C-alpha positions as CSV (number, residue, x, y, z in Angstrom):
1,M,112.0,99.0,68.2
2,S,111.8,96.9,64.9
3,V,114.6,96.8,62.3
4,S,114.1,95.6,58.5
5,C,116.3,92.3,58.6
6,Y,116.9,92.0,54.1
7,N,116.0,93.4,51.2
8,S,115.4,90.0,49.4
9,I,112.3,89.3,51.2
10,Q,109.8,91.4,50.4
11,M,107.7,92.1,53.6
12,A,104.5,93.6,54.3
13,E,105.7,95.4,57.8
14,P,109.1,95.3,58.8
15,V,110.2,92.1,61.2
16,E,110.4,93.0,65.1
17,N,113.9,92.5,66.5
18,S,111.8,90.4,69.5
19,E,110.8,88.2,66.4
20,L,114.1,88.1,65.0
21,L,115.7,87.8,68.4
22,A,113.4,84.7,69.3
23,F,114.0,82.7,66.3
24,A,118.2,83.5,66.1
25,K,117.8,82.0,69.7
26,A,115.3,78.7,68.6
27,V,118.5,78.0,66.1
28,E,121.2,78.1,68.0
29,A,119.7,76.5,71.3
30,K,117.6,73.8,68.7
31,S,115.0,73.6,71.4
32,L,111.9,76.2,71.9
33,S,111.6,75.3,75.8
34,R,115.7,76.0,76.2
35,A,115.4,79.0,74.6
36,A,112.3,80.4,76.0
37,L,114.0,79.5,79.3
38,E,117.6,81.6,77.8
39,L,115.5,84.9,76.9
40,G,113.8,84.8,80.3
41,V,109.5,84.3,78.4
42,P,107.2,81.6,78.7
43,R,107.6,78.9,76.3
44,A,104.3,80.4,74.7
45,T,105.4,84.0,73.6
46,L,108.1,82.1,72.2
47,S,106.4,80.5,69.8
48,R,103.6,83.4,68.9
49,R,106.9,85.2,68.0
50,L,108.0,82.7,65.5
51,A,104.5,82.5,64.0
52,R,103.9,86.5,63.6
53,L,108.2,86.2,61.7
54,E,106.7,83.0,59.9
55,Q,103.5,84.7,59.0
56,R,105.2,88.6,58.3
57,L,107.7,86.5,55.2
58,E,105.2,84.1,54.6
59,S,107.9,81.1,54.4
60,R,108.0,78.1,56.6
61,L,111.2,78.9,58.8
62,L,111.7,76.0,61.0
63,R,111.0,72.3,61.0
64,R,109.7,70.9,64.4
65,S,109.1,67.8,66.1
66,T,109.0,66.6,69.5
67,R,112.9,66.2,69.3
68,S,114.2,68.6,67.4
69,L,114.2,71.4,65.0
70,S,115.6,72.3,62.1
71,L,116.4,75.0,59.3
72,T,114.2,75.3,56.0
73,D,116.3,76.4,53.1
74,A,114.1,79.9,53.8
75,G,115.1,79.5,56.8
76,E,119.1,79.3,57.3
77,T,118.9,82.9,54.4
78,L,117.2,84.8,57.3
79,Y,119.3,83.2,60.0
80,R,122.3,84.3,58.2
81,H,121.4,87.7,57.9
82,A,119.4,88.0,61.3
83,R,122.7,87.1,63.4
84,I,124.2,90.0,61.8
85,V,121.5,92.6,62.4
86,L,120.8,91.0,66.7
87,D,124.6,91.2,67.1
88,A,124.8,95.4,65.5
89,V,121.4,95.9,67.8
90,S,123.0,93.9,70.7
91,E,126.4,95.7,70.5
92,A,124.6,99.2,69.9
93,E,123.1,98.3,73.4
94,A,125.8,98.0,75.0
95,S,127.5,100.8,73.8
96,V,124.3,103.0,75.7
97,R,124.3,100.8,78.5
98,R,128.4,101.6,79.0
99,S,127.6,105.5,78.5
100,Q,124.9,105.6,81.1
101,G,125.0,102.9,83.6
102,V,122.4,101.0,85.5
103,A,120.6,104.2,86.9
104,G,116.9,105.2,87.4
105,T,114.1,103.9,89.9
106,L,113.8,100.8,91.0
107,R,110.1,99.7,92.9
108,V,110.5,96.5,94.2
109,S,107.8,94.5,96.1
110,V,108.6,91.6,98.5
111,P,107.2,89.6,101.5
112,P,108.9,90.7,104.7
113,F,111.6,88.2,104.8
114,K,113.1,87.8,108.1
115,S,116.3,87.0,106.1
116,P,119.4,88.8,107.1
117,G,121.2,87.9,103.8
118,F,118.1,88.6,101.7
119,R,118.5,93.0,103.6
120,A,122.4,92.1,102.9
121,M,121.5,92.1,99.4
122,L,119.5,94.8,99.2
123,R,122.5,96.6,101.1
124,E,125.1,95.7,98.6
125,F,123.0,96.5,95.8
126,T,122.6,99.8,97.2
127,L,126.4,100.3,96.9
128,R,126.8,98.3,94.1
129,Y,124.2,100.8,91.9
130,P,124.2,104.5,93.5
131,D,122.7,105.8,90.5
132,V,119.3,103.7,90.9
133,R,116.9,105.2,93.3
134,L,115.3,101.9,95.4
135,Q,112.3,102.1,96.8
136,V,111.3,98.6,98.3
137,L,108.3,97.6,100.0
138,F,108.0,94.7,102.2
139,T,104.2,93.7,102.7
140,T,101.6,90.5,102.8
141,E,99.7,92.2,100.3
142,Y,99.5,90.9,96.6
143,T,100.4,94.1,94.3
144,D,99.7,94.2,90.8
145,L,102.7,95.0,89.2
146,R,101.3,97.6,86.5
147,R,98.4,98.9,88.1
148,D,100.3,99.7,91.1
149,G,103.5,100.8,89.1
150,Y,106.2,98.0,90.5
151,D,108.9,97.1,88.7
152,V,110.0,94.0,89.8
153,A,108.4,91.3,92.6
154,I,109.2,88.6,94.7
155,R,106.5,86.3,94.5
156,A,105.5,82.8,96.9
157,G,102.8,80.6,96.0
158,S,101.4,77.8,93.5
159,E,100.5,80.0,90.7
160,L,101.3,82.8,89.0
161,E,99.7,85.0,86.9
162,P,99.9,85.4,83.2
163,G,101.9,88.2,81.5
164,L,104.7,88.0,83.6
165,I,108.6,87.3,83.2
166,V,109.5,84.4,86.2
167,R,112.2,83.6,87.1
168,R,111.8,80.8,89.7
169,L,114.5,81.1,92.8
170,F,113.3,77.9,95.1
171,R,110.9,74.9,95.3
172,T,109.4,73.7,98.1
173,R,105.9,71.3,98.8
174,A,103.4,72.3,100.9
175,V,101.7,70.2,103.1
176,A,98.2,69.7,105.3
177,V,99.8,69.7,108.9
178,A,97.4,69.7,112.5
179,S,98.8,69.3,115.8
180,P,98.4,65.5,117.7
181,A,96.0,67.4,120.3
182,Y,93.6,68.6,117.3
183,L,94.1,65.3,115.8
184,A,93.4,63.6,119.6
185,A,90.2,65.5,120.5
186,Q,88.5,65.9,116.4
187,G,89.8,62.5,114.6
188,E,92.4,62.6,112.1
189,P,91.0,62.5,108.7
190,K,90.7,59.1,106.5
191,S,89.8,60.6,103.2
192,R,89.9,63.8,101.9
193,R,85.9,63.9,102.4
194,D,86.1,64.0,106.1
195,L,88.0,68.0,106.2
196,G,84.7,68.8,105.5
197,K,84.0,67.9,109.3
198,H,87.0,70.2,110.0
199,R,88.6,73.4,110.4
200,C,90.8,74.2,107.8
201,L,93.2,77.3,108.5
202,T,94.4,78.5,104.7
203,A,96.0,81.3,103.4
204,F,94.6,83.8,100.6
205,A,95.2,83.2,96.7
206,R,97.0,85.7,95.2
207,G,97.0,87.6,98.5
208,E,93.2,88.8,97.6
209,V,90.7,86.3,98.7
210,P,90.4,83.6,101.0
211,Q,91.2,80.0,99.6
212,T,88.6,77.7,99.0
213,E,90.8,75.3,97.3
214,W,93.9,73.0,98.3
215,P,95.8,71.2,95.6
216,L,95.8,67.1,95.2
217,V,98.9,65.3,94.6
218,K,97.7,63.6,91.6
219,G,96.3,66.5,90.6
220,G,93.0,68.6,90.7
221,R,91.8,70.7,93.5
222,L,89.9,70.1,97.1
223,S,86.9,72.8,98.4
224,V,88.1,73.7,101.5
225,Q,86.1,75.7,104.0
226,A,88.4,78.2,105.9
227,H,87.8,78.5,109.8
228,A,90.2,81.2,109.8
229,C,91.9,82.7,107.3
230,S,95.5,85.2,106.6
231,N,97.9,86.1,104.6
232,D,100.8,85.6,107.2
233,L,102.2,82.1,107.1
234,S,103.5,82.7,110.3
235,L,100.1,83.2,112.1
236,L,98.8,80.3,110.3
237,Y,101.4,77.8,111.6
238,E,100.7,79.5,115.5
239,L,97.2,78.6,114.6
240,A,97.9,74.7,113.8
241,L,100.5,74.7,116.7
242,D,97.9,75.6,119.3
243,G,95.4,73.0,118.2
244,L,93.2,75.5,116.6
245,G,92.9,73.7,112.9
246,I,94.7,71.8,110.0
247,A,96.6,74.1,107.9
248,F,98.3,73.9,104.7
249,L,101.9,75.4,104.6
250,P,105.2,75.0,102.8
251,L,107.7,72.4,103.9
252,N,110.0,74.7,104.8
253,V,108.1,76.9,107.3
254,V,106.4,73.2,109.2
255,G,109.6,70.9,108.2
256,S,110.7,71.3,112.0
257,A,107.7,71.3,113.8
258,L,107.1,68.2,111.9
259,E,110.7,66.2,112.5
260,S,110.0,67.1,116.5
261,G,106.4,65.5,116.0
262,R,105.0,69.0,117.1
263,L,102.7,68.7,114.2
264,R,101.8,65.9,112.2
265,A,100.9,65.4,108.4
266,V,97.3,65.4,107.0
267,L,96.4,62.7,104.4
268,P,100.2,63.5,103.3
269,R,99.2,60.8,99.8
270,Q,96.1,62.8,98.6
271,I,96.6,66.4,99.9
272,G,99.5,68.2,98.8
273,G,101.5,70.5,96.2
274,E,104.2,72.8,94.9
275,I,105.2,76.1,96.3
276,S,107.5,78.3,94.4
277,I,109.7,81.6,95.1
278,A,110.5,83.6,92.1
279,V,111.2,86.9,91.0
280,V,108.6,88.0,88.0
281,Y,108.7,91.6,86.4
282,P,106.3,92.5,83.9
283,E,107.1,91.1,80.1
284,R,108.1,93.7,77.3
285,E,110.9,94.0,74.4
286,F,113.0,96.5,76.4
287,V,113.9,95.5,79.9
288,P,115.8,98.6,82.6
289,A,118.7,97.8,83.1
290,Q,117.7,98.5,87.0
291,V,115.6,95.3,86.5
292,R,118.0,93.0,85.3
293,A,120.6,94.4,87.7
294,F,118.0,93.7,90.7
295,V,116.6,89.9,89.4
296,D,120.8,88.7,88.9
297,A,121.3,89.9,92.6
298,A,117.7,87.8,93.8
299,V,119.2,84.9,91.5
300,E,122.8,85.2,93.3
301,W,121.0,85.7,96.5
302,A,118.5,82.2,96.2
303,A,121.3,80.3,95.3
304,K,123.3,81.3,98.1
305,E,120.5,81.0,100.5
306,L,117.0,79.4,99.6
307,P,118.4,76.2,99.7
308,R,119.2,76.1,103.6
309,G,115.6,77.6,104.1
310,L,113.5,80.6,103.9
311,R,112.5,82.5,106.8
312,S,108.8,84.4,105.6
313,T,105.8,85.6,107.3
314,G,104.1,86.2,104.2
315,S,102.2,84.4,101.1
316,A,103.0,86.5,98.4
317,A,103.9,90.0,97.2
């Protein structure tokens, strides 16, 4: 959808509504990062929209510095008119939503959570939105949202592919661990180079291919060779407990075993990284109401439950 913002400036093409919204949000948030967060888009996407807008209008609209944003004269003029247009569009969208409600098919891909709270959230969602045809796939396999026709997914991992809107639900550290029996039998690694002599238990990268690298605490990656590989984190955890190798797992999975001494951290000052649980959906100008409703429900569930610990058998959806 596009709108012509005002007639006082001659334009080769009409200004896109998404560009006007990016501009207005940046002005109001006084920060590109904060504006991108409020819009739910990557900062790079918001910057591209602003650049396209300035190119269309052949005018500098914002003065950017490392600490602040300020409007040029042209930017002040545009903002007054843009606010009128955006308010009108917002009211039009609201009127449609009021008349239609939240309805339609919603295809969701999620890891096989063992959380009763997550399943309760799904039940509450279906009760609250009876006109939404909810289809939920629980899988440890990676699903390509566009290729496989899914509207939204919950992902766990250290890297998320570009082109998706990401709402992070939970963050946890991941560490290399092994059982005391394994370390006694095979020797404890003294440096990361020693891992080449050890059995590594790895997950899958993006749910598709065996991991060949683990992250380093100070940045960079460490090459590892898998002795056993699975997209089921519970299996890797059990293999590590059984003394069959060194696994790289989230703290929320191995925390109790570390506290009890059933597992020990391996090279904790060298090997480690962050794993995020996030709800993701394809970037597009108009997000369906049922997708927004599900994302809001997932965020609310995560705020209540995930900080207390996550129970999941899968690495990614």
